[in-house]
N, C-alpha and C positions, 0 to 999 in steps of 0.2 A: 697052827699051834696044837700040840697034844693036850687032850683034856686032862691028862695025868700031871701036867706041869702048868697049872693055871697061874695067871698073874696074881701077885699077893696084894690083897687089899687090907690096909691096916685095920686092926680089930676095932679101933675107935670110930670107924666109918661103917655103919650098918649096911648090909647087902640090900640091893633093890628088892622091894616087895613085888608081889604078883599083880597088884592092882595099882596103877599109877594114880598119883594124887593130882587133882586139877585145881588151878588157882585162877583168880580173875586176871584178865589181860591187863597189862600196865595202862595207865592213863597218860603217862609220860615217863621218859627215862632221862637220866643224867649220866653221861659216859665218863668214867674214870680210867686214866692210863696208870695202872699200878706199876710201881718200880721198886727196886730194893729199898729205896729211901722214902717211898710213899706206899705203905702197905695198908692192911685192913684197919689198923688202929687209927691211921690218919683219916680214912674215910669215916670211921665211927665218930670222930670228933666233929665232923661236919653234919651229923644227923639233924640237929636243930635248924641249922641253916638251910639244909635241903628241904625240910618240911615247910619252913616259912617261904622258901622259894616257890613251892607248889609241886615239887617232884613226887611222883608216886613210887618210882623204882630207881635204884641205882643200877647202872649197867657197867659191869666190870670187864676189863680186858682179861685175857686168859689167866686162869688161876691155878692150873696144874703145874707141876714142877718143870721148870725150864732151865736153860743155862743160867747159873747163879747170877751172873752180872747182866742178864738180859734186861733191856729197857722197854720191851714190848710184849714178851711172853708167847710169841707164836713159834718159838723154837723149843717145843716141848721135848723133854728127855725122859719123863717118867709119868705115866698116866695113873699110877697107883697112889700118888701123893698130892695134896694141896701144897702149893709152893711155900717152902720154908722161909724164904726171904720176906714173904708177905705176912707171916705169922702162923702158917700152917693151918691145920684143921681147927685147932682150938681158937686161933685168931679169927678165922672165918665164922665160927659159931658165935663168938663174942660180938662180931660185927652184926651178924644177923639179928641177934637179940637186941642190940642197941637200936638198929634201924626199925625193928618191929615195934619198939616202944613209941616210935614216932610215925607209925603207920606206913612205913616204907618197905618195899620188897626188893628182891635182888634178881637181876638178869645177868647171865654170864655168857661170855664169848667162848665158844669151843672151836677146836681145830681138828676136825676129823680127817683131813686130807693128808697130813704129813707129820713126821717127827723130825727133830734135828739130828744131824750127825755132828756131835760136839767135838771139841778139841780139848783134851784127848778123847778119842772115840770110845774109850771104855766108859764114858759118862752115860752112854745109852746101852743099858744091859741087854735089851732084846737084840739090838743091832750087833753088839759084841758077840753074842751067842751065834748069830747067823754067820758072821765073818769067820768065826772059829770052826763051826760045825757044818756050815753050808746047808743043803737041803735037809740034812738030818736034824737040824736044830728044831727044838719045839716051837720056835718063833719063825720058822721059815715061811709060814703063810702070811706073816705080818706085812712084809714089804714087797712092793711091786718090782721084782728083780727079774731081769732077762738073763737067766742062767745059760740058756742054750747059745745065745749070741757070742758069749765069751768063753766057750768051751768049758763051762762049769765053774768059771771064776767071774766074780762081779768086778767090773772096773771101778776103781776108787780114784777120782781125779784130785790128787794132792801134790804131785811132784813139781818142783821148780828146779832151782840149783841145789846141788848136793846130793848125797846118796843116803838111803835108809841104813840104819845101824841096828844089828841084833843086840838085844839086851835081855839075856835070860830067855823067858818064854814070851817076850814081846818084841815087836819090830818098831823102832822109833824113827821118826823123821821130823826133826825139830820138835814141835810140841805135839805132833800127831803120834798116835799109838795104835798098834794093831796086834792081834793075837798071832802067835806062831804055833804050828807051821802055817805058812801062807798058801794053803791048798785050796781055799775057797774065794780068794780075792786077788786082784792084781792092781798095784799102784801105777797110775798113769799120770801124764802131764795134766796139770790143773786146768788147762784150757780145753781138754778133751771132754766130750760128753760122758756121763757116767753109765754104768750098766744097770740102772734102775730109773724108774719114773721119779721125777723130782718136781718141786714147786717152781713153775716157770723155768728160768735158767739157773736157779740157785741150787748148785750141787750139794750144798750143806743141808738141804731139806729133802728128805727121802719120802717118797709116796707110800702111804699106808693102803692096804687092801681091806678097807673097812667094809667092803661088800661081803666079806667072809663073816658069817655070824659069830664065830668065836673071836675074831679080831674086834668086831663091834663090841661084843660083850666085855672083853678085857679092857679096851680103851675107853669105854664109857661107864665102867663100874662105879667109879667114885662120883662122877657127875650125877648119875642116876640115883645113887644112894643119898646124895645131898638133896635131890628133888624129893625123894621119899621122906627124908627127915624134915622137910619143910623149910630148908635154907635157901634153895634155888627155886625161883618162881617163873623163870622164862629163859629162853636160850637164843643166842645169835650164832648161826652156823657160818663159819668162815669158809670161803671159796668152795661152794658146792659144785661148781663146774669142773673141778679137778677129780671128782669122784666117778667111779665106773657107772653108777646108776643113782643120780641125785634123787630122783623120785622114790626109788626103793629105799634109799638111806633115810630120807625124811619120813617115809611111812613107818619104818622100823623105830625111828627116834620118837615119833608121835605115839606109837603103841607103847613104848617103854616109859615115856615121860608124862605124856598128857598135858604138857604145858605150852603156853604161848611161844611160838617159834618164828623167827624171821631168818631169811637166807641172804647172804651177801652175794646177790645175783646182780650182775651189771647188765642192764638193759640198754639197748642202743636205739634211738629214734622211736619209731612206732612199736617196737618189740614189746611184748607183754610177758609177764611171768607165766610159765606153763600152768594151765588151769588145773591139771591133775596133781600138782605138787601139794602134799598135805602140810602146808605151813600157812602162816597168816599173811606173808608178803615178803617184801625185800627190806634191805637196811636203809633205803631211802635215796639212792643216787638218782633214780628216775624223777623223784619229786624235786630234788635239789636243782637239777638242770632246767626243769621247767620253771621253777621259781626264779632262778637267775635270768632266764629269758624274758620274763615279764618286765625287767628293768633295763633291757637292752633295746636301743632304738634301731630298727632295721635300716633307717636312713643313713646310719653310720657305716654300713657295710662297705660300700664302694670306696669312700675316701680312706677308710682304715686299711682295707686290703691294698690299695694303691700305695699308702704310706709304708706298709710292711714290705711290699716288693721293692720299693725305692730304697729302703734302708738295708735290706738283706740280700737283694738280688734273687730271692726265692720266687717260686712260681705263684701265680694267683690262684691256682687250682689245688685245693686241699686233697682231693682224691688221688692226685698224682703223688703227693708226698706220702700218703698212707700206703699206696701200692709199693713205692720204692722202699719205704721203711720196713714193711713186712717182708719183702724179698730179702732185704739186707739181714734182718735178724734171723730169718730162716737159714741163710747161708752161714752166719757167724756162730749161732748158738744152738741150733736144733738138729745138727747132723745125726746124732745118736737117736733122737726121737723119730726122725724121718726114716732112718734105717729100720727101726723096729716096726714102724707103721707100714713101711713098704713091704716088709716081710709078711705082714698080716694080710695086706690088701692083695699082694701078688700081682701087681700091674706096673705100669710105667712110672718110674720115680719122678721124672720131671713134671708129669701131669699132676701127680699128687702134690708136689710143691706149689705149683701154680694154683691148684684148687684151694690149698690152705691160705695162700696169699690173697685170694679173691673172696674168702669168707667175710661177710659184713658184720657178723655177730660173734659172740664168744662161744656159742655152741648151738647146734641144731639138734634137737632131741630125738633120738631114735633108740628103742629098746630092742635088742636082739630077740627075734621070735614073735614080735608084735607088729601089727600094721604101722607103717611109718606115718606120722601126722602129716596132713597136707601142707601145713606151713613149713615143716622141716624139708619136705620135698621141694617146695618152691624155693626156699633159701639156697639149698645146695645146688639145685639145677641152675639157678641164676648165677651162682658162683662159677659153675661149670661153663656157662656161656661166656663169662668174662675171661676165665682161664683159657678158653679155646682161642680167643683173639691173640694170645701170646704164645701159642703152641703151633707146631706143624699141623697141616690139615689132617694127617692120618693119626694124630694123637688120640688115644682111646679115652676121651673125656667121658663119654656116656657110660662106658664100662666102669671107670673109676668112681663116678658118681653113684652108680648102682651098687657097687661093692661097699662103699662107705656108709650107705644108707641101709642096705638089706643083704649084705654079704656075710662072710664069716663073722661070728660074734666078736672075736678079738679085733677085727678090722673096724667094725662099727663103733666099738667102745674106744679104741685107741685114737681114731680120727677125732672123736668128740673131745677126748682128753687133751689132744694136741692143739685144737683150735683156740682154746682159751689162752694158753701161754703165748701163742703167736700173736693174738690180738693184744694181750697185755704188754708184751715187749715191743711189738711193732707200732702200736698206737699210743697207749698210755705212756710208755717209757722211751719213745723215739719220736713219732710224728708230732705229738703234742709239744715237744721241745723244738721242733723245726718249723712249725707253721702256727703263728700266733698273732694275727692282726689285732685281736682283742682277747687277751689271755684269760679273762674271767670265764670265757666259753670253753677253755681247755681243761675240762674237769673229767673225772672218771665217768665214762659213759656219755660224755658230752659230744656235741657236734660243732666244732669251732667255725665251720663255714655256714652255720645257721644263725643269723642275727635276729634275735627277738622271737618271743612267743606271744601271739595275739591273745587277748583276754578271753575271747570266746573259746579258743583252743584249750586254755588253762582250765576254764570252767568245765569243759567236756572231760578233760583228764580227771579232775576231782570227782566228777559225778560217777566215774567208773571205779574209783578207788575202794579197796576193801578197808573196812574200819580198823582192822588189826595190823595193817602194814605200817612200817616205820617211816617217818619222814625226818629229814635232817638238813642242815645247812653246812655244817663242818664236821669232819671226822678225823681220825688219826691217819687217814689215807688221802684226804683231799689235797690237791695241788696248792691251793691257797685257802685261807680262812674266809669266812663269809664277809667280813668287813673289808678285806683286801678286794674281794670281788665287787663289793658295793662301790668302792672307789673306781675300780676299773670300768664298771658299767657306765659311769658318767661320761667316759671318753667317747662312747657311742653317740652322745649328744653334743660333744664339743670337739669334733675331729680337727677342725681348723686350728683351734687354740692349742690342742695337743700337738699337732704337727709343728707349730711354731716353737713350742717348748722343747720338743725333742730335737728340732733343728738347732736350737741354741746350745743345748747340752752336748750334742754330737759334734758341734764345731769346736768345742773345747777339749773333749775327751772321747777317744775312740780306741777300739781294740780289734774286735772280730765282727764283721758285718752279720755273721750268722747268729751272734749272741747279743750284740749291743742293744738292739731294739727290745728284746726280751728283758734285758737288764733295766732299761729306763722305765718300762711299765711297772715292773715289780719293785724297783727302788722307790718310785713315787708312791705306789699303792701300799707299801709296808712302812712308809716313813712315819716317825723316826726309827731307824734301825742301825745297830752297830755295824762297823765294818766287818767284824769277824762273822757275825750272823749272815750278812749279805754275801760275803765271800763264800761261805759254806754253801749257801743256796746256789750261787752262780756256778761254782765249781761242780756241784752235782748236776745242774742243768746242762753244762757243757758235756759232761760224761754221758748223760742220758741221750743227748742229741747225736753224739757219735760223729759229728762232722769234722772235728779236729782231734779230739781225744775221746777215750771211752774208759770204762772200768778196766778193760783188758789191755788197753794201750795207753799208759800214762805218758806224759810229756812234761818234765819239770819246767822247761822254758815256757811252755804255754800256761802252766799253772802260775808261774811268776807273773806272766802277762795279765792273767785274771786278777791277781791280787793288786797289781799296780793300777789296773783299770778301776777297781772298786775304791781304792784309796783316793785316786784323783777325782773320781766321780763325786764322792762324798765331800771332799775338801773343796773342790773348785765349783761344784754345782749344787752343793747342799742347800745353800740359802735360797736359790731359785727353785729347787725341788720343794722345799718347805713352803715357799710362797704359793706354788701351784697347788699343793695339797690343801693349803688353807683356803685358797680361792674356790676349790670345788667341794669343800667340806659341807656346806649346807645341803648340797645335792647328794653327796655320799651318805650323809647322816639320814636324809630322807629315805634313800634306798635301803640303808641298814635297818632302820626301824620298820620299814614297810615289809621287807622280805621276812623279818623275824615274826611279825604279826601274822602274815599269811601262813608261814610254816607252822606256827603254833596252833592256829585255828582251823586249818584245812583238815579234811578227813585223815585218819591215820593216828599213829602213836608218835607224838613229837619227841625227838631226842635233842638234848642240849649237850654239845661237846664241852668238856670241862673248861670253865673259864669264859665261855662265850655268852654268858648272861650279861656281860658288859663287852666293850669293844675288845677285839683281839686282832692283831695284824701279823699273823703268822704265815709262813710259807711252808713248802712241802716238808715232810718228815726228814730229819728229826726235829726241825724247827717247831713244828706244831705239837711236839711232845714235851716241850720245855715245862718246868714247874709252873704252877698257877699260883698267883698271889691271892690265896683265900682270905687272909686277914683283911686285905683291902675290901674284898667283896662282902665279908661279914660286917665290916664297919659301915659300908654303904647301905646294907639292908637294915641294919639295926640302929643306925645313927639317929640322934635327936634332930628335930627341926620340922618345920611345916612349910609346905610350898603349894604350888598350883595343884589343885585337885585334892587337897587334904580332906580326908574323910571318904574319898571314893574307895569303894571296895573295902569297907572297914573290917570285913572278915579276914582280909589278908594282912595280918600283922598290924592291927590298928595302932596308930601312934608311932609306927616305926620311922616315919619321916622319909621314906624313900623318895617321895615326890620332891622334897626340898634339897636333896643331896646335890652338891656341886663339887664333891671331892674329885680331883683329877686322877684319871687312871691312864691306861695306855693310849687312849685316844680322846683326851679331854677336848671338848669343843662346845660351842653354843649354837651351831647351825640348826636350822629348822626348815620346815616346808617353806618354799619360796613365797614371799609376800606375807608370811605370818610372823607374829612376834616370837621371840625365842621361847621355847616351851617351859614357861614358869621359871626361867633362869637355870634350867637343868643343863648339866653337861651331857655330852653324847653318851658317856658311860651310864649316868644316872637315868637318862631317858630309856636306854636299852634295858637296864635292869627293871625299870618300872613296867615296860611292855612285857618283859619275860615273866615277871612275878604275877602281874594281873592275869595274863593269858593262861599260865599254868594252873593258877588257882581256879580260874573259871572252868578250865577243863575238868577239874575235880567235880564240878557241879553239873557238867554237861554229859548227856548220854553219848557214849562213844559212837553209837550208830545214828546219831542225830542227822537228819537229812542235810545235804549240801544244797543250798538254794542260791543260785546266782542272782545278784541284784543289778538291775540296769543302772549304769553310772556313766560318768564322763570318760572320755578316752584316756585321761590321765589318772584314773582311779580304777582299782579293782575292789569289788565289794561283794560280800556274800553273807548269807545267814546260815546258822547251824540250828536246824529245827526252828522252834519258836522261842528259843532262849537267848541266842547270841547273834550279834552282827559284827563283822570285821570290815573295816574300810581302810584302804591303804593308797598312798600316792605313788604314781609311777611316772617315769620320764619327767622329773621335776624341772629340768632345764627348759624343755619345751613348754611346760606349764608357765614358767616365769616369762618366757618370751611372748606367750599369748596374752599376758597381763593378769595371770592368776585365774581363780575360779569364776570370777564374774558372777553371773546369775545362775550358774549351773546348780542343780539340786539333786538330792537323792531321796527317794521315797522309801521310808522305813516300813517294815511290816507293822500290822496293827498292834497298838499298845504303846505304853510309855517306856522309854528307854533311857538308861543312865550310862554315860561314858565312864568306864572304870579308870580311865587315864586322866581325864580333866575334871570329873565330877559333874559336868553339865548334863542336863536332862533334855531329851528331844522326843518329838512325836511327829508322825505324818511326814510331810515333805519338808526336808531340811536343806537350806543352802549349804553347799559344800564349804564355802568360805567360813561359815559359822561352825560347821561340824569339825573342820580341821583348822580351827583358829589357833589352837595351842600347840598341837602336835601334828605331824604329817600323817598320823594314823589315828583311828578311833576304834575303841573296843567297847561295844554296847551290850548291856545285859538288860533284859526286860524286867521291869519291876513286878 
């Protein structure tokens, strides 16, 4: 971009200062999904509720101008404006002022990797300039366009049936619009790859060259000015793996902003965030998957895998499905990316494809001109070894590995930028919909073939965590909400009962073996759910699996079959499904409350996804972005009444009566830890709200860097202290606990001092029988007097 034609920043937004302002890191965050009908004013109305809940910062989905009707905001069209549909800059300032009155800060989600190509395309002024003027445009450096490959014209994949029509100085194709003359672009079939780097396989999202300092400055001017003004106090960076140099980007962002920053980095297995990234940590999928694993019984693996293969005819080996899925998406979606990468690497194309398919992680980090990290070398060389098994003996595997790690700079960068999309489409959006013996394990960054996380391993993970990293249980991108996963985890302890139930339902209603078993898991775990909601989920699942239909290959007859299956499943099996869900509710409730307490009290900055302070049984987006019933939640938090534990934690809204609330919400129930009485008569919703409120408010009093100290406990418990101030105890594998006969004489030795349970009001000291400690709730949250 020419310095003489800068992006225009509104006069009402001050330019960034030379010295970044630093703010304290959040103690906790509460994620809001802003929409045209839920903007800044709606968040401001909730400030008193959020303060009482114990939240230190709200965490907003992207706030810059996006497609006007966008429900998510990742389709940015204009970096120079705060989104008008939310209330614009003045609405944001008003929100910040209201939140500040309640001691609450703001964290914002930013999207540095891409912009949208809107319809009509004139809605993106920078892109329009590039399509009109080509390399001569002052914005030519903004977008990652392969001008050479298309003879100086960038391929724009929009064409289907019909022909474009000239209309004055524009070219129209249905609702699409392009500048004339068409000397710098070429309209091609919508199924073809574009002439630019995109987000995954989404051709309507064009990659930004944020590594260019001028592009960085222009696209971050408003965000940084809001940091300088004191409105924004923290940042969440979307999809850093798409960037040419994630570390370099984060370093520049840190220097310019000086605020707490987390990156949406997906870590797989034992992978860790690169130590040289200048940010506080990840957005929490690594923590999420380990927490889920705590509540999965490894003994359920064999029977559930056998049940899966029996119902689907699929393989017992997940790795086979991953390999096949990645190979398939490489062939279907990434031809243009492979062509561009092949041109940079300058070696055998098939070897390159097999190497991409064999990569086990989203990216192996190498910076051109720097020594390649040992771990990156190990990862890519191992992928090369796997690729070699599928290639001719004379395939140049070693040469391709060398060139993508330390060859031409463009080859090194493009290989890394291609790995992430292949992993995302091949694993997240294909394999996870094809291999699902226990679908609570099928999460972003998860390992569906790994049943259970030992308590000792979880403790070791927590001991290594950075205090500023984010933790979460549900996000706008999770495949299932935390309470859906809590129900599904119970199946690992009840495989025989589950097999019998599925057998009964399948004998009455069946459709597609590749889909039915996934349907039964998620129908039960999200129950009660409307037919329309469940059809939308299953239709998306079928398209993602790509075994019968896909986004690119619709089949109206198959779609009608899905709708008929959903209708019959609900009508003919609904009462039996409801009975099964009710039967496992005590165990699911135990899992739900336990995972919530663990997440809120472990190291890191805990995030609560909007609405999940009580039960939420949502499925994959857009289901998990539905409006939240905040009036219900406010009534529950402020309603009158007294119940079990009244007076506990009086500093948390004394007299609010949370403890006594039994108002039914999405998941009303009275289940509790096996063998224990119902928790003061609380509904599942009220109990979860109690745990959330008490834990978040305790975090306000707790040093974020307080040491994580594992406490020796029974195999059915996970317990730890945070410094000398707090202790969390949670029940795990509750079915097995019940079968054993309960806690019996098992005890937990508390650290020195007198401790008060903020959930029940009981006081404890020294060695405490677990049956006494967990008599009211399946969890205990202790604060030292």
